[in-house]
N, C-alpha and C positions, 0 to 999 in steps of 0.2 A: 503494500500499500504506499509506503514512503518513497519508493524508487521513482526516478524520473524516467526510466525506461526499463524494459525486461527483454533480455535477448536469449538465444538458445544457450548461451553459456551459463545462464541462471537456472537451467532445467532442473538440476538436482534440488534447488531450493523451492521450486514452484509447485503448486498443486497439480496433480496428474491431469486434471481436466483442462488447465491452461496449456500444459505441454502438448496435449492431444489436439487442442483447437489450433495452436501455432502450427503443428505438423501438417494437419489436414488443410490448412489455408496457405501453407507455404510461407508463413511469416517468420522472418528472421529477427524481427524487432517489433515490440508493441510499446507505444508510448501513451500512457494515460493523459487525456485531455481534461485537466482538473484545475480548479481554482479553490484554494483552501479546502474545505471538506466536500465541495461539490465535484462530482465526477460527471462530466458532460459526454464522455465516450472514450474511445481509443483509436489511436492511429497506428495501423498495421503496416509495416514495410516488408514487402516480398523481395528477397534477394538471397543469393547463396551465402554471402558473408557481409557483414556490416562492420566497418571499422569504428572504433571508439569515438573518433572525431565526428563521424557521420551521425552516430547515435546521440552525441551532445547537441549537434545541430538540429537533429530531429526533436530533441527534448525542448529546444528553444522554440521550434515551430509549434509544438503541442501547447506549450505556454502561451504562445501568441494566439492560437486557435481558441484556447479556453478563455483568454481575455475577450476575444471577440464574441463568444457565446454569451459571457457575463454582461457585456455592453448591450448585446441584443436583448437580453432579458431585462436589463434596466430600462432601455428604451421602450420596450413593450409595456412594462409596468407604468412607466411615465405616460404613455399614450392612454393606457387604460385610466389612470387617474385624471388625465386631462378631460377624457370623455365624461367621467363621473362628475368632475367639477362643472363641465358645461351643462350636464343634465340638472345638476343642483341650481345652477344659475337660472336656467329656464323655468324650473319649478317655482323658485322664489319670486322671479318676475311675474309669473303667472298668479301667484298668490297676491302679490301687491296690486296687480292690475285688476284682480277680481274682488278686491275689498269694496264695500259699499260706501266707503268715505274717501274723501279726498286726502292724498298723501304726497307730500314733497320731501325729499331727502336733500339736505344741503350739507356742505363740507364746512370745515372750521372758518372759511372766509365768507360764508353764507352764499356760496355759488351753488346752483341747483345740480344735483347729480341724477335725481330721478323725479319724475312727475307722472302720477298715474292717470288713468283715464277719467276717473270721477272728478279729479281736480281740473283736468283739461276742460271737461264739460262745464263745470261750475265757474271757472275763471274765464273761459273763452280763449285761453292761451294753450296752443297745441304743445305737447311734450317736446317736440323738435325745436320749437321756439323758446322753451323755458330752459332746457338743459344747457348748463354751462354759463348762464346768466346770473347775475347778482339778484338774490330774492328780493331785497329792499331797494338796492341802488338802481336796478334796471327794470324789474318786474312790477314792484309795488312800492314806489317811493312814498306814496301817501300813507302807507301803514307804518312807516318808520316814525314812531312817537314815543312818548313816555312809557306807555303800556308795554310796547314790544321791547323797549330797552330794558324794562324791569324783568322780562323774560329771559333776555340775553344775560343780564347781570346775575339772575338766579342760576343759570346754567354755569356761569364762570365760577360763581361760589361753590357749587356742588354739581360737577358734571355727571354724577352717577344717578341723579333723581330727576324723573320727569317733572315738568312744570305744567300746571293746568290753569287756563284762563277762560272764564266763561264769558259769553256774550261779547265777542270781539267782532268788529265790523267785517262783513263778508267782502272780499276784494272784487271789484268790477260789477258789483250788483247790490241791490238793496238787501238789508237784513243783517242778522248777526249769526255767529256761529260759536260753538264751543271749540276751544283749541287746546290740544295737548302737545307739548314739545318734548320729545324723549330723545335723549342722547344715544349714540351707538359708539362702540368702540372698535378699534382695529384688532388684528390677530394678537398683538402684544398687550392688549388690554388698555391702550391709551385712547382718550376721546379723539374722535375723528370727525364727528358731525352730529346733526340732529335730524 
């Protein structure tokens, strides 16, 4: 198991089944294709006699092949995880779009990252026109007042707690709405937006 190669010279030390297999296949040299504890296969060399230098070169080739197999496995795993991540993203976007309430996600600079269907319908602003723009500076400058500043200040003081404000004016139409501003965190747990 620890050898870099097995040749006919090792026959007295080998299990009889390996010696029979080598003889029946005309293999003068068998090189395990392995990385660590993972055995990917074996490279069999058919020849009358193999010099030790050729066996060493063959062992390097087997190591190279094992590395290629390991990289292929890593690439396959990465592709699988990327597909799973894409599926999760589609699922979460579907959940956000199907909510019966308007939802805007803004980053720490108050630029819109997501704008759902209900908010587009109630505000009259399409998601494509809202994403990337400043929520107060570009979309709703009239809403930047003491009340909204108090929400921002509350989030700065404690970014882990949602802030609720009842009866805030509805943008771009008459009426009022109850607003909940909930912060979200990135994968490191740091506040990233609301």
